[in-house]
Every structure is written in C-alpha cells, then in structure tokens.
C-alpha positions in Angstrom: 17.5 -11.8 -28.2 16.8 -14.9 -26.1 17.4 -13.0 -22.8 14.3 -10.9 -23.0 11.7 -13.7 -23.0 13.6 -15.5 -20.2 13.7 -12.2 -18.2 9.9 -11.8 -18.6 9.3 -15.4 -17.5 11.5 -15.0 -14.4 9.8 -11.7 -13.4 6.4 -13.3 -13.9 7.2 -16.3 -11.7 8.6 -13.9 -9.0 5.4 -11.9 -9.0 3.3 -15.0 -8.8 5.3 -16.5 -6.0 5.1 -13.3 -3.9 1.3 -13.4 -3.7 1.3 -16.4 -1.4 3.9 -17.8 0.9 4.8 -21.4 0.1 3.8 -22.5 3.6 0.3 -21.1 3.5 -2.1 -24.0 4.0 -4.9 -24.4 1.3 -8.2 -25.1 3.0 -11.6 -25.8 1.5 -14.0 -23.8 3.7 -17.3 -24.8 2.1 -19.7 -26.0 4.8 -17.7 -24.2 7.5 -19.3 -21.4 9.6 -17.8 -17.9 9.7 -16.4 -18.6 13.2 -14.7 -21.8 12.0 -13.1 -20.0 9.1 -11.9 -17.2 11.3 -10.4 -19.7 13.8 -8.5 -21.4 10.9 -7.0 -18.1 9.8 -6.2 -17.1 13.4 -4.6 -20.4 14.1 -2.5 -20.5 10.9 -1.8 -16.8 10.6 -2.4 -16.9 6.8 -4.2 -19.4 4.6 -5.4 -19.8 1.1 -9.1 -20.4 1.3 -11.1 -22.2 -1.3 -14.9 -21.5 -1.4 -17.8 -21.5 -3.7 -19.1 -18.3 -5.3 -22.5 -17.3 -4.0 -23.5 -16.0 -7.5 -22.3 -18.9 -9.7 -20.9 -22.4 -9.7 -17.3 -21.1 -9.7 -14.8 -22.0 -7.1 -12.9 -19.0 -5.7 -9.5 -18.8 -4.0 -8.0 -16.1 -2.0 -5.3 -15.6 0.7 -6.6 -14.4 4.1 -4.5 -13.3 7.0 -4.9 -12.8 10.8 -3.3 -9.3 10.7 -0.8 -7.0 8.9 2.2 -9.1 10.0 1.4 -11.7 7.4 1.3 -9.2 4.5 4.2 -8.2 2.2 5.9 -4.9 2.8 3.7 -2.1 1.5 0.5 -4.0 2.0 -2.1 -3.8 4.8 -4.6 -6.3 6.0 -8.0 -4.9 4.7 -11.4 -6.4 5.4 -13.1 -8.4 2.7 -16.5 -10.0 2.8 -16.9 -13.7 2.1 -20.3 -15.3 2.2 -20.7 -18.3 4.5 -23.8 -20.5 5.2 -25.0 -18.1 7.9 -24.4 -14.9 5.8 -21.6 -12.4 5.4 -18.2 -13.2 7.0 -15.6 -10.4 7.3 -12.0 -11.6 6.8 -8.7 -9.8 6.2 -6.8 -10.0 3.0 -3.5 -8.2 2.1 -3.9 -5.3 -0.3 -1.9 -2.2 -1.3 -4.0 0.4 0.4 -5.9 3.1 -1.6 -6.2 6.5 -0.2 -9.6 5.8 1.4 -8.1 2.7 3.3 -5.0 4.4 4.6 -4.2 4.7 8.3 -2.5 7.8 9.7 1.2 7.5 9.2 1.2 4.7 6.6 4.1 5.5 4.3 3.0 3.1 1.5 -0.4 4.6 0.9 -1.2 5.9 -2.6 -2.3 9.6 -2.6 
C-alpha cells in the first residue's frame, strides 16, 4: 500500500525535472530589449527567463531555446510572443507539436 504514493511522487518529480535542464540559467529579463533577450538565449542555447506579465503584476517564468536541439525528444521549438519594452518579441519554446504546427516528416506530431 505504501508503494503507490511513493511511485506517484517519483513520477511527479521526474516529470518536473524533465521540463528544464539543471544547467539552464535563470535570467531576469525585465528592462532588457528584445535583441538583448534573444542574444542571451542564443549565447546559452536554453534559458529560463523571468519576466513581468504585461496584463497584471504577476511574474512569469518559461524556458526558451535557440533551436530544436535544446528540446526533449518529441518536442519542437515553436515561436511564442513575449512582450518587451519596445513591443512584441518572438522567442522559441519547446512544445509537443499540434497538427497545425507540424513540419513535413515530423514523426512526433499529433494527428
């Protein structure tokens, strides 16, 4: 009976750990321009960026990558908009692709 809760905890920790690599730097990008943020991601390959929400006082976190090579198997680097001081900034984040985002030949796309 005690094995089931332990198993659930272990799988939960594994799922959480797979979302971000332990070596990904965590960077506060408030006050940075889009170009500066893109340079940070390009230089590090992948980074967890901390930024303020445009619509509320909340702090947001997400992992952004330079390209598909920094994603888990079955994920693709897909564009996501983050708002910076000069407006919209398009960055890449790893996601499991939906049918509309699939590229020809991707074997992990959901159809």
